[in-house]
BAVEXRO-459907 format. One record per residue: x, y, z of N, C-alpha, C in turn. Coordinates in steps of 0.05 Angstrom, whole numbers, plus 32768, in hexadecimal, padded with zeros to 4 digits. Atoms other than C-alpha are relative to their C-alpha. Example, Ala and Ser with C-alpha at 12.3 -4.5 7.8 and 13.67 -1.06 7.14 Angstrom:
BAVEXRO-459907
80127FE8800080F67FA6809C8012801880007FF07FE87FFF81117FEB808F7FF18016800E
***
This chain:
BAVEXRO-459907
80167FF27FF26E877E707B6D800B800B801A7FF57FF37FE86E917E9F7BA87FE98006801380127FFA7FEB6E6C7EA67BE98010800F80157FEE7FEF7FF06E897EE07C13801C7FFE7FF47FE58002800B6ED47ED67C0B80097FE37FFE7FFA801D80056ED07E897C057FFB7FFB7FE280028006801D6EDE7E747BBD7FF87FE37FFE800A801B80026EB47E367BAE80077FF57FE47FFA800D80196ED27E097B797FEA7FEE7FF78017801180066E977DDA7B7D7FEA8006801480157FF77FEE6E557DF37B987FE57FF97FF4801A8007800B6E0E7DD77B8F7FED80187FFF80137FEA80056DD37E027B7A7FF18008801A80117FF97FE96DAE7DFD7BBD800E801180157FF37FEC7FEF6DE37E297BDF7FFE801C7FF580017FE5800C6DD57E647BB07FEF80128011800F7FEC7FF16DBF7EA37BD480017FFC801E7FFE80057FE36DD17E877C19801C8008800A7FE67FF87FF46E077EA57C45800A7FE880107FF680187FF26E2E7E667C578010800780197FF07FF87FE96E5C7E8B7C867FEE8005801880137FFC7FEA6E207E9F7CAF7FF67FE5800B8008801B7FF86E0A7E567CB080177FF380107FE9800B7FF26E517E427CC58002800A801C7FFD7FF37FE66E517E737CFF7FEC7FF580148015800B7FEF6E117E537D1A80037FE280037FFC801D7FFF6E2D7E0C7D11800C7FF7801B7FF5800D7FE86E437DDC7D48801B7FF57FFA7FE4800A80046E8E7DCF7D4E80027FE4800B7FFC801C7FF96E9F7D857D4F801D7FFB80097FE480057FFA6EEB7D877D4F801080187FF77FEE7FEA80076F227DBC7D4F801D7FF680057FE480077FFE6F6C7DAE7D42801080147FF07FF07FED80106FA77DD57D257FFD7FFB7FE280018006801D6F9C7DB17CE27FE480067FF4801B7FFC800B6F507DB87CDB7FEB8004801580177FFD7FEF6F0D7DC97CF87FE97FF17FF28017800F800A6ECE7D9F7CF17FE7800A800F80187FF77FF36E887DBB7CFD7FE87FF67FEF80198008800E6E407DA97CEB7FED80187FFF80137FE980026E0C7DDB7CD27FE87FF77FF080198006800D6DC57DDC7CB87FFB80147FEA80067FEF80176DAF7DF77C747FE87FF37FF180188009800E6D6A7DF17C547FF57FE6800C800C80187FF26D547DBD7C8880127FE780007FEE801780006D907D8F7C7D801A8007800E7FE87FFB7FF16DCF7D867CA580197FF87FF07FE78004800F6E167D8A7C898018800180127FE77FFF7FF16E5D7D807CA1801480117FF07FEC7FEF800D6E917DB67C92801B7FFA800C7FE480037FF86EDC7DA87C95801080177FF67FEE7FEA80086F0B7DE37C95801D7FF780047FE480097FFF6F527DCE7C848012801980027FEF7FE87FFD6F847E017C9F801B7FFC7FF17FE68000800E6FC77E137C8080127FEC800E7FF080157FF36FF67DD87C8D801B800A800A7FE57FF97FF770397DD87CB0801480007FE97FED7FFD801570777DE87C8880097FE67FF47FF7801A8009708D7D9F7C847FEC7FF37FED8015800D8010704A7D8C7C647FF880107FE7800C7FEE801470407DC77C3580057FF77FE47FFA8008801C70637DAB7BF77FEF7FE97FF8801180188006703F7D687BFC7FE380087FFC801D7FF980016FFB7D887C087FFB80147FEA80037FED801770077DBF7BD47FFB7FF07FE6800380108018700D7D887BA07FE47FF27FFF801A800E7FFE6FCD7D667BB97FF0800B8018800D7FF37FE96FA37D957BE67FED7FEE800F801080127FEF6F7F7D747C207FE380007FF8801D800280076F377D897C107FFB7FF57FE48003800B801B6F407D797BC680047FE27FFF7FFB801D7FFF6F5D7D357BD57FE87FF1800D8017800E7FF36F247D237C057FE780017FEF80177FFE80126EF17D3D7BD380017FEB7FEB7FFD801480156F0C7D107B9D7FFB7FE3800B8004801A7FF46F0D7CD47BCC7FE27FFB8006801D80027FFA6EC57CE27BE27FF07FFA7FE7800F800480196EAD7CE77B9A80057FE47FF57FFA801A800B6ED17CA77B857FF27FEA8010800D80147FEF6EB77C7E7BC07FE180027FFF801D7FFC80026E717C9C7BBB7FF67FF47FE68008800B801A6E6E7C887B7180007FE180017FFF801D7FFC6E807C407B877FEB7FF68013801580067FEC6E457C437BB8800B7FF5801A7FF580077FE66E737C3B7BF37FF380128015800D7FF07FEB6E577C547C3680128017800A7FF17FE87FF96E777C997C397FEE80187FFF80117FE880026E5B7CE07C447FFE800A7FE380047FF5801B6E3F7D017C05800F801B7FFE7FF27FE780046E6E7D397BEC7FED80157FF580127FEB80086E4B7D7C7BE4800E80187FF47FF47FE8800A6E7A7DB77BDB801E800080077FE37FFD7FFC6EC47DC97BD68008801D7FFB7FF97FE480046EE37E0D7BDF801A8007800F7FE87FF67FF26F1D7E377BFA7FFD801D800880007FE47FF66F297E777C20801D800580097FE47FFC7FFA6F717E8F7C1F800F7FE67FFF7FF180197FFF6F9C7E557C357FEF7FE9800B801180157FF46F627E2F7C557FEE7FF37FEA8012800F80126F397DF97C317FE67FF9800D801B80057FF56EEE7DED7C3A7FF47FE87FF1800D8018800C6ECB7DAA7C2F7FE57FFC800F801B80047FF46E807D9F7C3B7FF67FE57FF6800D801A80066E5F7D5A7C3F7FE57FFF800E801980047FF26E1A7D437C5280057FF1801A7FFD800E7FE76E147D2E7C9A7FF07FE68000800E801A7FFD6E027CE57CA67FF18001801A80107FFC7FE76DC97CE97CD980037FEA8014800180127FE96DCB7CC97D1D80157FEA7FFF7FE9801280016E107CAA7D1B8012800580187FEB7FFE7FEB6E457C9C7D4F80197FF17FF67FE8800D80096E8D7C887D4780027FE4800C7FFD801C7FF76E9E7C3E7D4D80117FFF801A7FEF7FFF7FE86ED27C517D827FEF8003801980117FFB7FE96E9D7C6D7DB17FEE7FE98006801480167FFD6E6D7C337DA5800E7FE8800D7FF280187FF66EA17BFC7DB280098003801C7FF77FFC7FE46EB67C1B7DF47FE97FFE8013801780067FEF6E707C117E0E7FFE7FE280058005801D7FFC6E587BCF7E297FEE7FF57FEA800F800D80156E417BA57DEE80007FE280048001801D7FFE6E2A7B5D7DEF800E7FF47FE87FF1800E80156E4B7B297DC37FF280037FE4800F7FFE801A6E147B2C7D8D8004801B7FF37FFC7FE4800B6E1B7B787D85801C80037FF67FE47FFE80096E677B747D8180057FF07FE77FFD801180176E647B3B7D507FF4800D7FE7800E7FF380166E337B617D24801180187FF57FF07FE980086E5F7BA07D23801A7FF67FF27FE7800A800C6E9F7B787D157FFB7FF47FE48006800C801A6E7D7B527CDC7FFB80157FEB80067FEB80136E637B917CBA801A80107FF97FE77FF280056EA77BB47CC280127FEF7FEE7FEF801280106ECA7B777CA47FF780017FE3800B7FFF801B6E9C7B787C678007801B7FF37FF97FE6800B6EA87BC37C5D801D80027FF97FE4800080046EF37BBB7C6480087FEF7FE87FFA801180176EF57B817C337FF8800D7FE680097FF280186ECC7BA87C01801380177FF87FED7FEA80056EFB7BE37C08801A7FF67FF37FE7800B800A6F397BB87BFD7FFD7FF27FE58005800D801A6F1A7B907BC4800080137FE980017FEC80146F127BD17B9E801A80117FFF7FE67FF380016F5A7BE77BAC8003801880117FFF7FE87FEF6F4D7C1B7BE2800C7FF9801B7FF380037FE66F777C237C217FFC801A801080037FE97FEE6F667C527C5B8018800180127FE77FFE7FF16FA87C6A7C797FFC800A801C80067FF87FE46F867C847CB87FE87FEF8009801680137FFC6F5C7C467CC27FFD7FF9801E800580067FE46F437C477D0A7FE280048006801D80007FFA6EFF7C417D2D7FF4801B8003800B7FE57FFF6EF97C8C7D367FF7800B7FE580077FF7801B6EF37C947CEA7FEB7FED7FF480158012800A6EBB7C607CE57FE78007801180197FF87FF36E737C767CF57FEB7FEA7FFD8016801480006E377C4A7D067FE6800F8005801A7FF37FFB6DF07C627CFE7FED7FEE800F8014800F7FF06DB17C4A7D227FF67FE87FF18009801780106DA17C1A7CE980167FEA7FFF7FEA801480016DE47BF67CF3801280037FE77FF07FFB80186E047C147CB4801A800D80077FE57FF47FFB6E4F7C237CB5800780137FEA7FF77FEC80136E6D7C607C94801D800780057FE47FF77FFE6EB57C757C858001801E7FFE7FFD7FE380016EC97CBD7C93801E800780017FE57FF680006F087CE87C9280117FF27FEA7FF5800F80176F1C7CD07C4D8017800E7FF27FE87FF4800B6F577CFE7C4180167FEB7FFE7FEA80147FFF6F857CC47C547FFB7FE67FF180068018800F6F687C927C23800E80007FE57FF28002801A6F8D7C797BE57FF57FE97FF08009801680126F7C7C4E7BA980187FF47FF27FEB800F800E6FAA7C187B8C7FF47FEF7FEB800A801180166FA07BF67B4980027FE380077FFC801C7FF76FBB7BB67B6880098001801D7FFA7FFE7FE36FB77BB57BB4800F7FE680097FF180177FF86FEC7B887BD27FF67FF4801B8008800C7FE76FE07B577C0B800E800D80187FF17FF47FEB70157B797C347FF3801A800A800D7FE77FF96FF27BBD7C327FE57FFA800D801A80077FF46FAF7B9C7C4280047FF6801D7FFA800A7FE56FCD7B787C7F8008801780127FF87FE97FF06FED7BB97C977FE78011800880187FF17FFB6FAA7BDB7C907FEE7FF38015800F800F7FEC6F877BA47CB8800D8002801C7FF27FFD7FE66FBD7BA97CEE7FFB801B800C80067FE57FF66FB07BF47CF47FE48000800C801B80017FF56F667BE77CFE80007FEE80197FFE80127FE86F797BAF7D2F8009800F80187FF77FF07FEA6F9D7BE27D5A7FE98010800C80177FF27FF76F5E7C0B7D5D7FEC7FEE800E801180137FF26F367BCD7D70800C7FFA801B7FF380067FE76F697BC07DA77FF98016801580067FEA7FEE6F597C057DC47FE380008009801C7FFD7FF86F0E7BFE7DC47FF07FE77FFF800F801980016EFA7BB67DB980107FE9800D7FF180167FF46F1D7B737DC4800D7FEF7FEA7FF3801280136F497B3E7DA37FEB7FEE7FF380148012800C6F0C7B127D997FF0800F7FEA800E7FF180146EE87B4A7D74801080027FE77FEF7FFE80186F237B527D4680027FE57FF18000801A800D6F257B077D397FE67FFB7FF080198002800F6EDB7B077D26800180117FE77FFD7FEE80176EE97B437CF980117FF37FEA7FED800B80146F247B217CD77FF57FE87FF2800C8018800C6EFF7AE07CCB7FEC80077FEB80137FF680146EC77B057CA7800E800E7FE97FF17FF280156EF87B307C81800D7FEC7FED7FF3801480106F1F7AF47C697FED7FF27FED8014800E80106EDF7AD47C4F7FF880117FE8800A7FEE80156ECC7B127C258017800C7FEF7FEA7FF3800E6F127B287C0F80087FEF7FE87FF5800E80176F2C7B177BC9801E80007FFF7FE37FFD80016F747B277BDB800E7FE7800B7FF380167FF26F817AE87C047FF47FE57FF9800E801980096F5C7AB27BDC80137FE87FFF7FED801680026F9C7A897BD3800F7FFB801A7FF280037FE66FB27A907C1C7FEE7FF280148010800D7FEB6F9D7A677C587FF98015801580097FEE7FEB6F767A897C8F8014800380177FEE7FFF7FE86FA77A767CC78019800F7FF97FE77FF280086FE57A8F7CA17FFB801E7FFE80067FE480036FC37AD17C8F7FFB800E801A80067FF57FE66FA97ADC7CD5801A800380117FE77FFF7FF16FEE7ACD7CF2801180187FF77FF17FE9800A700F7B007CC47FF3801A8009800F7FE87FF86FD97B347CD480048005801E7FFD7FFD7FE36FDF7B277D1F801C800980077FE57FF87FFB702B7B2E7D1D8004801D7FF87FFF7FE4800970257B6F7CF67FF280128014800F7FF17FEC6FF17B867D2880108004801A7FF07FFE7FE7701F7B777D64801780137FFC7FEA7FEE800670597B9C7D437FF6801D8000800C7FE68002702C7BD77D337FF7800A801C800A7FF97FE5700E7BD67D798016800880137FE97FFA7FEF70527BD57D9C800B801C7FF97FF67FE6800870697C117D737FED8016800880157FEC7FF970277C367D7F80018005801E80007FFD7FE370297C297DCA8019800E800B7FE77FF47FF770727C3D7DD28000801E7FFA80007FE3800770667C807DAF7FEE800F801380147FF27FF0702B7C917DDC80017FFA801D800080097FE5703F7C717E1D8003801680157FFB7FEB7FEC70577CB17E407FF2801A7FF8800F7FE8800770277CE27E1F7FF2800C801880117FF77FEA70007CE67E60800F801180157FF17FF07FED70397D097E86800E80187FF17FF77FE9800F70437D417E537FE880127FFA80157FEE8008701B7D7F7E447FFD80007FE280058002801C6FFB7D757E007FE280057FFC801D7FFB80056FB67D787DDF7FEE7FEC800F801080137FF16FA07D3C7E0980028004801E7FFC7FFE7FE36FBE7D4A7E4E800A801B80077FF97FE57FF66FC97D887E78800D7FFD801B7FF280007FE66FF97D957EB17FF080108014800E7FF27FEB6FD97DAA7EF38014800480187FEE7FFA7FE96FFB7DCA7F307FF180118014800B7FF07FEA6FE37DE37F74800E7FF8801A7FF380057FE76FF07DDB7FBE80047FE280057FFE801D7FFD6FE77D8F7FB880177FF47FF07FEA800A801170207D897F857FFA80047FE380037FFE801D70267D817F3B7FF77FE57FF480098019800D70077D4E7F0C7FF480067FE5800B7FFD801B6FDF7D447ECD7FE27FF78000801C800680036F967D407EB77FFA7FFE7FE380098002801C6F757D2B7E767FEE80187FFA800E7FE880076F597D687E537FE27FFC7FFD801C800580036F167D467E487FF18000801B800C80007FE56F0A7D437E947FF8801C8008800A7FE57FFA6EDF7D7F7EA580008005801F7FFD7FFA7FE36EFA7D8C7EEC800A801C80037FF97FE47FFE6EFB7DD67EFC8012800680177FEF7FFB7FE86F1B7DD47F41800D7FE680097FF180177FF66F4F7DA67F5F80038002801E7FFE7FFF7FE36F567D927FA8801A800E80097FE87FF37FF46F857DBD7FD280087FF2801A7FFA80107FE96F837D8B800B7FF27FE57FFC800D801A80036F6E7D4380167FE280028006801D7FFD7FFB6F227D42800C7FF57FEB8012800E80147FEF6EF37D1F803B7FEB7FF27FF080148010800F6ECA7CE7801E7FFB7FE6800E8006801B7FF56EB27CA0802A80197FEF7FFE7FE7800F80006EEF7C79803F7FFA7FE27FF98002801D80086EF57C35801C80177FF0800B7FE9800E7FF66F3A7C23803480138014800D7FED7FEF7FF26F6A7C42806780157FEE800C7FEB80127FF76FAA7C1B806F801B800F80027FE57FF57FFD6FF47C26807B800B800B7FE57FF57FF9801A70017C2B80307FEF80137FEF80127FF080116FC37C4C80127FE7800A800F801A7FF67FF76F857C7680207FEE80027FE78012800080176F4B7C687FF07FE5800A800A801A7FF67FF86F0B7C907FF47FF1800B7FE880117FF580156ED07CA67FC97FFB801D800680037FE37FFC6ECF7CF27FC07FF0800B7FE9800F7FF280166EAC7D257F94801080017FE77FEF800080186EE87D227F6580007FE57FF27FFE801C800A6EE57CD67F5C800B7FEF80167FF480117FEC6F087C9D7F7F801C800980057FE77FF47FF86F427CBC7FA580127FEA800C7FED80137FF56F7F7C907FB2801A800E80067FE87FF37FF76FB77CAD7FDB80147FEA80097FEB80137FFA6FF97C877FE18011800A80177FEF7FF97FE970207C858022801A7FF07FFF7FE6800D800070687C73802E7FFF7FE88014800180187FEF706C7C2B804980197FFC80117FE780057FF270B57C28805C8011801A80007FF07FE87FFE70E57C5E8074801680017FEB7FEB80008014711A7C4780437FF680097FE4800B7FF6801970EB7C5A800A8002801E7FFD7FFC7FE2800070F77CA3801D801580077FEC7FEA7FFA801271387CA27FF67FFA7FF57FE48006800C801A71207C737FBF7FEC80117FF080147FF0800E70E57CA07FAF800B801A7FF37FF37FE9800C71157CD87F9E80077FFB7FE37FF58007801A712C7CB27F607FED7FEF7FEF80138010800F70ED7C8E7F497FE5800E7FFF801A7FF4800170A77CA27F347FEF7FF98018801280067FEA70737CA67F6A7FEC7FEA7FF7801380158007703F7C6E7F6E7FE8800B7FF280177FF3800E70097C9F7F58800780057FE37FF87FFB801C70307CB17F1A80017FE57FF17FFF801A800D703C7C677F0B7FE37FF77FF9801C800880056FF17C597F127FF380107FEA800A7FEE80156FE17C957EE5800A7FF67FE47FF5800A801970107C7C7EAE7FF57FE57FF8800B801B80056FF87C357EB67FE380007FF7801C7FFD80086FAF7C4A7EB17FFD80087FE380017FF7801C6FBC7C6F7E7080087FEA7FED7FF7801580126FE27C347E537FED7FE880008016801480016FAA7C047E677FEB80097FEB80137FF580146F7C7C327E3E800B7FFC7FE47FF48003801A6FAD7C307E047FFE7FE37FF67FFF801C80086FAE7BE47E057FE57FF28003801B800C7FFF6F637BDA7E0E7FFA7FEF80188005800F7FE76F667BBF7E567FED8011801180147FF17FF06F287BD47E7E800B8006801C7FF87FF77FE56F3A7BFD7EBC7FF180198007800D7FE77FF86F1F7C367EE5800E80187FF37FF47FEA80106F2A7C757EBB800F801380137FF17FEC7FEF6F627CA07EDB7FF8801C7FF880097FE580066F4A7CE87EE18017801480037FE87FEF7FFD6F887D0C7EFD80107FF580177FEE80077FEA6FC37D037F2C8011801880077FED7FEB7FF76FF17D307F5580147FF480137FEB80077FED70327D287F7B800E8019800A7FF27FE97FF470557D587FAA801B7FF7800A7FE580067FF870A07D587FB3800D8019800D7FEF7FEB7FF470CE7D817FE0801D7FFB7FF77FE88006800F710C7D857FB57FFB7FE57FF28005801A800D71117D3B7FA17FEE7FEE8012800E80127FED70EE7D1F7FDF7FE180017FFC801D8002800570A77D067FD37FF18004801A80107FFB7FE870757D2280067FE57FF47FFE801C8009800370327D0E7FEA7FFA7FFA7FE380098005801B70127CEF7FAD7FE57FF28000801B800C80016FCC7CDA7F987FF77FFF7FE3800C8002801A6FA47CC57F5B7FE27FFE8004801E80017FFF6F597CCF7F4D7FF77FF17FE7800B800F80176F347C9D7F217FE280018001801D800180026EED7C967F097FF57FE8800F800C80177FF26EC07C6B7F347FF27FED7FED800F8015800F6EA87C297F177FE77FFA8011801880017FEF6E607C2A7F307FF77FE38004800C801A7FF96E417BEE7F5380137FE97FFA7FEC801580056E827BC67F4E80097FF4801B7FF4800D7FE86EA07B947F7F80187FF07FF77FE8800F80076EE07B6D7F827FF87FE47FF680068019800E6EE47B2D7F597FFA7FE88013800780177FEF6EE77AF97F927FE58002800D801B7FFC7FF46EA97B177FB37FEA7FFB7FEC8014800480156E847B177F717FFD7FE27FF98001801D80056E977ACE7F637FF27FF18016800C800D7FE96E827ABA7FA97FE280028000801D7FFB80006E3D7AD87F9F7FF37FF67FE6800C800980196E337AB97F5A7FFA7FE280028009801C7FFF6E0A7A797F5D7FFE7FF37FE58003800A801C6DFF7A727F12801B7FF87FF57FE7800B800B6E367A467EF68008800D7FE67FFA7FF5801A6E307A637EB0800B801D80027FF67FE47FFB6E397AAB7EC9801D7FFF800A7FE580027FF46E767A957EF180147FF87FEA7FEE800980166E947A727EB4800580187FED7FFD7FE980126E887AB07E8880138014800C7FEF7FED7FF36EAA7ADB7EBB801D7FF780007FE5800B80016EE77AAE7EBF800C80007FE47FF67FFE801C6EEC7AAB7E738008801D7FFA7FFA7FE480056EEA7AF77E70801A8008800E7FE87FFA7FF16F207AFA7EA680187FF57FF17FEA800C800E6F4C7ACA7E7F800880107FE77FFA7FF080186F457AF37E3F800D801A80077FF47FE67FF86F557B347E63801D7FFD80087FE480047FF86F957B187E8380117FF97FE87FF2800780196FA97AF97E40800680197FF07FFC7FE7800F6F9F7B3C7E1D80148012800E7FED7FF07FF16FC47B617E54801D7FF87FFC7FE5800B800470017B347E4E800980037FE37FF97FFE801C6FFF7B337E028008801D7FF87FFB7FE4800770017B7F7E018014800D80137FE87FF67FF2703D7B867E2E7FFB800B801C80067FF77FE5701D7B917E7380017FE98013800080147FEB70297B6A7EB37FFB800E801A80097FF47FE6700B7B777EF8800E7FF080167FF0800E7FEB703A7B677F327FEF7FF98018801180067FE96FFF7B647F627FE57FF77FF58018800A800D6FCC7B3E7F387FF17FED8013801080107FEE6F987B257F697FE280087FFD801D7FFB80036F4C7B227F6F7FF7801A800B80087FE67FF46F487B607F9B800780187FEE7FF97FEA80136F677B897F627FF17FFD7FE58011800380176F317B737F317FE380068009801B7FF97FF96EEC7B937F337FED7FF67FEA8015800980126EAB7B7A7F137FE98013800380167FED7FFE6E757BAC7F017FE57FF17FFC801A800C80026E2A7BA17EFA7FFB7FF27FE58003800E801A6E327B8C7EB180137FE87FFE7FED80177FFE6E647B567EC7801880057FEE7FE77FFA800E6E9F7B7A7EA78016800480147FEA80007FED6EE27B727EC9801380177FFB7FEE7FEA80026F107BAD7ED780197FFB80117FE780027FF16F597BAE7EED8005801A800F7FFB7FE87FF06F6A7BDE7F26801A7FFD800F7FE780007FF16FA47BEF7F5480187FFE7FEE7FED800280166FD27BFE7F1A801C800980057FE57FF77FFB70107C187F3D80137FE87FFF7FF08017800370297BD07F3A80027FF57FE47FFF8008801C70217BCC7EEF801B80087FF37FE87FFA800F705F7BC87EC37FFC7FFB7FE380038001801D70667BD17E78801A7FF67FF37FE9800B800D70957BA77E4E7FF97FFA7FE380058006801C709D7B997E047FF57FE47FFD800A801B800170917B4F7E1080017FF4801C8002800C7FE5707A7B297E4E800A7FE37FFE7FF4801A800070A47AEB7E5C7FEC7FEB800A801180167FF770847AA77E6980007FFE801F7FFE80017FE3709D7AA87EB17FF18016800E800F7FE97FF5707F7AED7EBE7FE27FFB7FFD801C80078004703D7AD67EA07FF67FEC8015800780157FED703D7A987ECC7FFE800B801C80007FF57FE5704D7AC17F0A7FE68010800580187FF17FFE70127AF07EFD7FE87FED8004801780127FFF6FE17AB77EF080007FF0801A7FFE80107FE76FFA7A8E7F2B7FF68010801880097FF07FE96FEE7AC87F5B7FE280047FFF801D7FFC80036FA87AD47F3F7FF17FE68008800D80197FFB6F957A8A7F4280017FF9801E7FFC80057FE46FB07A857F897FE9800D801080167FF27FF36F7D7AB97F9F7FE57FF57FF9801A800A80086F447A9C7F777FF97FE5800D8005801A7FF36F4D7A577F967FF58003801C800B7FFC7FE56F3B7A767FD97FE280058000801D7FFC80026EF57A867FC07FF27FE58001800C801A7FFA6EC87A4E7FD87FF47FF27FE8800E800E80166EA17A417F9880117FFE7FE77FEE800380176EDE7A417F6A800D7FE480027FF6801B80016EF079F97F5780167FFD7FEB7FEA800580136F2779D97F2D7FF680057FE3800A7FFD801C6EFA79D97EEE7FFD801E7FF980027FE380056EF17A257EF6801B800B7FF97FE47FF880066F3D7A2E7EF680077FF87FE37FFB800A801C6F407A047EB67FF180127FEC800F7FEE80126F0A7A317E968010801A7FFC7FF07FE780016F357A6E7EA780187FFC7FEE7FE8800680106F737A4D7E897FFA7FFC7FE380088003801C6F4E7A397E4A7FFD801B7FF280047FE5800B6F3D7A827E40801A80107FFE7FE67FF280006F827A9C7E5380137FF57FEB7FEF800C80146FA57A6A7E257FEF7FF57FE98014800980146F757A677DE9800C7FEF7FEA7FF4800F80166FA77A4A7DB880147FEA80097FED80147FF56FCE7A1C7DE77FF67FE47FFD8008801C80016FCF79D17DE17FFA7FF6801C8008800C7FE66FB579A37E1780187FFC80127FE980057FF06FFB79917E2E800A8019800E7FF77FE77FF4700D79DA7E397FED8009801680137FF87FEB6FCD79E87E5F80037FEF80197FFB80117FE96FDB79AC7E8C80198009800F7FE77FF67FF3702179C77E997FFB8019801080077FE77FF170057A0B7EAD7FEF7FF98018801180077FE96FD079EA7ED980117FF480167FEE800C7FEC700779C37EFC80118015800F7FEE7FEC7FF470337A007F077FF280158012800F7FEC7FEF6FFC7A2B7F257FF27FF28017
***
């Protein structure tokens, strides 16, 4: 069937007599990339999603010619829909020249799991989402299906709490799914959880998955989780290494900026039309020999100053502190460590000599430093919850290859929802694995500052250590307590 110059291989009767291209032109664009466009449009009172698959790159043409993208996704949608899996209903399939067209029904009032998990959710909400996702994943694996692009952006949640799988071009069916492939798939999803949720959320997810899965009935939970966690760490290290320096290159995510203040980078999502041509005037929060921190219309402005004259030569051959903080902020985001969102940075050099550098971050509203917050907290339960959260965050930071050379209470902020954020990131360093001595040094410095807070007692330090060392034996915890 043909509508304008689009040849429809599969087209339902209720599109007859309707100019779909006119409907497409009035639709709302959701995503545009070199490979495809996604938009939503209305027809006969119902909403639909249109995917336009563009001609692939030369390297992909032979593979995709054998199994075209829209046709493959259509077949996957039909197969999963017939199994009553939660996927969009396939509606139409067509082509126009080298481009492919796929139409599905829009699932109303949904948001991606990635966006939802990045918001503040209480434990009950997170547990509910992790449980439902585990049941969906187990059902998928039990029937031999694997999603090769399995991340939280391809999982939607509606207002009724129902989860849906989307972007099913990358899904495959196996007559006999191996444990190895299932574990790799879980590790891939675990990386996505690391970006938008937490290690605890993934543990809750895996526990529920193991209960419903038929693939690991003869395996022990601890052995299977250990294998999955090791696969997750390997996958995560590879993932982080590939993307670590993406923030200092011009690409589809980041853009280079240049003016009188110097050169730098900004995330393309930040809608900043003009950039400062001089140091803006704002509310000064800190003015010291090393830094100037102030609240401006752009965000929280932090300008770095040269502390020692001998650094004049050293700065010629090393990144500026603003650039270090920019890279560290992006890598905290990659590893799921909460921090003030970096908006942009600039540095100005005269030949190799560094003249000026600054970074602008998003303000964390109604936040105060950790020692001050603990001092004003009279409720023992709230204080314990905060120390547990702190222990988990530092444990996650170290596990994911980050160490802060200036880890102290003043570099930790607590917002109105009692969520802790790591700031002052120019002292952050990234390594493949954090040694025991480096971990101890970080924790020792942090505890030294916390002990100065009047209402922090020895039992509070033990609560922090229990959270930081969740799987350690009592002897090891006593040794840590003695060393700090």
